[in-house]
Phi, psi and omega in degrees: 000127179273138176273145172291176183296163179298326181298327184273351178253025188303322181205139174267135182296141179295349182276354177279159179269172182298325174218142187211148172261358180273162177309140179294134184257135180231165180250165177292164190288328188241086176289148176237144181262018179238154176090158186298318180270351180070011178070018185258124175255144184243135178217144168272178188293340176280355176089009179280142176295132179255125189259018177246081182290150180304324181301323180284316184300332178253026185304314184277016164295339181282128190292339183272003176276130180052041187298336183292349180282351181264144186302318192266358191237104179274161185292329191269308194250338186260343188299313185292317182293323183290339181253033186300328181283350176074015183237137176255001181068027180194182180089265180214174185296339185284346180065025180294149181292165187288154175300159182301142183297335180299335179300318177292323178298318177298322180295319181295319179299327179287352179081014182260112183263114183258103184279139179293140174294157184298332181263019178298133183247131180233172179268139177248131189258147173288152182288332180262125181282162180287168174303148180305141177061013178290145178283132182238160179207157179248126177243142188238146171233131190208119168270108188271003180070097183300144186297317183290331174287320180297319179282332183274344185228064189285349177292340173280348187227027190297334188273355187263131175303146189299322183295330182282344179264351179297146180301318184295319178296313188289321183296318183299317181290317182297318184288327179289323178296319178299326175299320184290318184280336175050066178274156173271331179228130179240128173250114181247140177246163182057046182263111175245002178235054187299319187296324178293310181299318180297321177295317182295315184283337176300318180293345180253015172091020179251151168237150184219159175231149188224144172230118178274145174304154176277169177079214183283327186299150187243005174259168180195198180254148182223142173237123172248144176220150180281122190290338181270001177247329185219155168233149183279127182251330187202143180221137175209167180213168175234126175251108192281348176293336177290347179242015178073034182233043174070195191260013175297158176223167174217156180239145172222134179216163175241125178245138177250130183287147180273359170062032173205150181266188184293340178273351179092008178290139179283134179244169186287143169267179175298163181300333183272004177085358177282136182304152177292128175232158182216136174271114183252128181240138184226128184214148166238102187286146174317134183286315197313113181295341182277346184256061179301323180299323179286322171304310182294321179299315183297312178294319179304310184296321180292321183291323177294319179295318181295315179300319180294312178296321174303316183294324178298324185252056171057041176063036180302138179295166188240138169239128185243118183234160174150179171261108186266353179051046175212148180266163182300136179071012170287175179299316178295318177296318183292326174306311181295318187285321189256355175074000188206147180204129173265104185288344178292344181262004186234136171288141178301322186284353190242013186294324192266336183076012185295333186295335178295341185250005178289148175249117185244130181289159182305319179212147180197163176234151181248155169203156179272132174271184188287347177269003183075016181267145178278125183219143178289137181269086184249022187300327182262002180260156182225155178237133178270117180293152175275130178292351182282339191226348178221160180276170183283342181225168174063039174295152187283105176054055185299340182280348190280161176298126185245028182269168178244113174279176186291348173218153181307129183300337179300332181230027183293334177301326184296317185290321182292326176297320179293335180261008187303324183292346184256358177266157179297146181287344179256149172304149186300326183283349185251006179300137175272109188293340178289336178254009184299320180298318180294320180299315176300316181298314180295326182289322179299316178297318179295326176294319180294325183280339186271125180304139182290142179289129176250112187291345178273354175262098183283133176285166178301322181292318182290325173294321181293320177296315183286316187251344182089003181214132181288341189257001184237154175240358180265119181257127181223156171218158192267356189267142173264100189247142176235135172288125186297322183290334179290345183269353188243132179299132176286102182255000180250358180071031185246010191229161182270178177308331182274350178101350178284152177303147175291327182213130169234346180225130185209115169222189188289349179242358187207138171212106180183190182252128179224351187254141183212155170237121179246151176226154181258181175293155186100347178232150180229135177288127177262314183197160176229154181274120181301137176293178169274142184296142183299319181287343175282322180289322191304315184299343178290341182081002182132142179269164359297167175229182178301332182260321183260136193265004182216170176268007170241158172255153177286143171247143180214141177223143170262130184239153180234135171292133183246004182253000000 
């Protein structure tokens, strides 16, 4: 199949589904972010006009649309009070109100029934409304998939056409998606093109700060905030390599609300008269499932830092965002939610629960490559692409290894370092075959004489990393945190019994939830952005797709100050 020119493929409409049998919808080459229609024209490849603009497809992302359908918001008396900030967390960066309801009535009168796409995302509201006139803001957490990681680990994305994996294509989709959710604060992970994002978002009213990971990685964490809503009061970061916890980083900043919405209306400050402030934390936790002590140590240090900063700034409430590389109800998740964890009751290899979400092929064989990395030997195997989500030609690195090893290839080097003591001292290609039998025999004796590793028996060093003390096994933190998604009833069938999304990360080797937004006391969850249904995501074989720009999905929550 031949692809049209790049100009006609500038952006895929958000109204298309993750996979579709209908003609592909594209946008005009020069989109505008201004005006009611946004200057966007839609055509399919046959040149027919498409009358379903993205702005309409995501119309009810605005919280004041059909407000009478929500339990706490009546049509007559609550709607105006509940939208005091004038923002619905969706639509466009201008925060403009929704189009007149009669527009939809006119569409119905025209006999045009516009069905929502299967991957349509809507807002789900908490049952309890926030206090009247309370100031609200939308916070977003999004692992956007670093470009160098996408290119360096193509085995995770072998089924995706190359053009959809290009940074320009993915960036365009990501920026357009951010426009829809219209967050006031964004916490991004795996950011390796910060300058590009900063330039694009500056023109839309955002300012940002970035912290690159230490060592060889070139990605990092970034926090952006809308400058007409917040100003930056304080900034700090954590470099975990200084504490023996690898090259991961975390960010902490204090943002002060400017106490007015986009119309200039004055909003409430805290009861003490101090301007509303929020401590924003952003983290990308170590991936390696086997290093539970480092995962716990990284989160522990961030929570301690957040608590100290909050105390310095008049007990400002805290928002904690990021890719935590742990699944719901895992030991790490429970530590954050329950404030306490006895690590002696948990296997170090099982702290994150990631193994429960791994995707493993029915059969595979393994071999060590010359870099000492564990890789599936799939040279003679082939996979038949699905016509629903990839093209017949130009697959993204179809020659690459497409097996799933026991840890994500993005960080497989971490795992190999940990296992270095068990690997041959010589590279695989330099083994002397004449001595191979003796080497195996000697290794077998050494293995028998060496005590087996018991993951439930934490060493003193592992205890110190996890808890900060070699002599204790009880890990505690002082913050009362709630996951925002767990506080809102699941009305879309996209979340688990705990209220967490069923899927926030999906590639060819993993499908599960690792991303979260937590809030402390002093904030109230107003609404959350519903995830994409799991059965809608599955046929794609793994994200990114033509429409979605990362292998994670964005999470977003609207929060209200309650002090």
